C-alpha positions in Angstrom: -189.5 -20.8 -59.9 -191.2 -24.2 -59.7 -189.7 -25.1 -63.0 -186.2 -24.6 -61.6 -187.1 -26.7 -58.6 -188.4 -29.5 -60.7 -185.3 -29.4 -62.9 -183.1 -29.5 -59.8 -185.0 -32.5 -58.5 -184.6 -34.3 -61.9 -180.9 -33.5 -61.9 -180.5 -34.8 -58.3 -182.4 -38.0 -59.2 -180.1 -38.4 -62.3 -177.0 -38.0 -60.1 -178.3 -40.6 -57.7 -178.9 -43.0 -60.5 -175.4 -42.4 -61.9 -173.8 -42.8 -58.5 -175.6 -46.2 -58.0 -173.7 -47.4 -61.1 -170.3 -46.3 -59.9 -168.2 -48.7 -57.9 -165.4 -47.7 -55.5 -163.2 -50.0 -53.5 -161.6 -49.4 -50.2 -158.9 -51.7 -49.0 -156.6 -52.3 -46.0 -153.4 -54.3 -45.3 -152.4 -54.7 -48.9 -155.8 -55.8 -50.1 -156.3 -58.4 -47.5 -159.6 -56.7 -46.8 -161.5 -55.0 -49.6 -164.9 -53.2 -49.4 -166.8 -52.2 -52.5 -169.5 -49.6 -52.4 -171.5 -47.6 -54.9 -171.4 -43.8 -55.2 -174.4 -43.6 -52.9 -172.4 -45.1 -50.0 -174.1 -48.5 -50.2 -171.8 -51.4 -49.4 -172.0 -54.0 -52.2 -169.3 -56.5 -51.4 -166.7 -57.4 -48.7 -163.7 -59.6 -49.5 -161.5 -61.0 -46.8 -158.4 -63.0 -47.4 -158.5 -66.6 -46.0 -155.5 -65.9 -43.7 -157.5 -63.4 -41.7 -160.3 -65.9 -41.1 -158.8 -67.3 -37.9 -160.1 -66.9 -34.4 -156.9 -65.5 -33.1 -157.0 -62.7 -35.8 -160.5 -61.5 -35.0 -159.5 -58.1 -33.6 -157.1 -57.5 -36.5 -159.9 -58.3 -39.0 -162.3 -56.0 -37.2 -159.7 -53.1 -37.4 -159.0 -53.8 -41.1 -162.7 -53.9 -41.9 -163.2 -50.5 -40.3 -160.2 -49.1 -42.3 -161.4 -50.5 -45.6 -165.0 -49.3 -45.0 -163.7 -45.8 -44.2 -161.6 -45.8 -47.3 -164.6 -46.9 -49.5 -166.9 -44.3 -48.0 -164.3 -41.5 -48.5 -164.0 -42.5 -52.2 -167.8 -42.6 -52.5 -168.0 -39.1 -51.0 -165.5 -37.8 -53.4 -167.3 -39.3 -56.4 -170.7 -37.9 -55.2 -169.2 -34.5 -54.6 -167.7 -34.4 -58.1 -171.0 -35.4 -59.6 -172.9 -32.7 -57.6 -170.3 -30.0 -58.6 -170.8 -30.8 -62.2 -174.6 -30.6 -62.0 -174.6 -27.4 -59.9 -172.1 -25.8 -62.2 -174.2 -26.6 -65.2 -177.4 -25.4 -63.5 -175.9 -22.2 -62.0 -173.0 -21.2 -64.2 -172.7 -17.8 -62.6 -171.9 -19.4 -59.3 -169.3 -21.8 -60.5 -166.5 -20.2 -58.4 -168.3 -21.4 -55.3 -167.7 -24.9 -56.5 -164.0 -24.5 -57.1 -163.9 -23.4 -60.7 -162.7 -20.0 -61.7 
């Protein structure tokens, strides 16, 4: 039993390491705002077009940042979910139907 738990922990650590090396980018308003995150949902970079860096566009910029961050986080979630499905299916092949495989 403990061997299985140790193996599961090792697999989870390996997934986290792989996810740290995967970059996803969310964007808003035709790439005027781009947010890059890793598969562990850590924001790595934010790019903002110069045209949005004006005081009278502050509220628009804030809204676009939220949209781009949400997009990046959704992509990171999808990548993490795919990685975990693959690990769980390999560890528990008899239960693969739970993870969407038949």
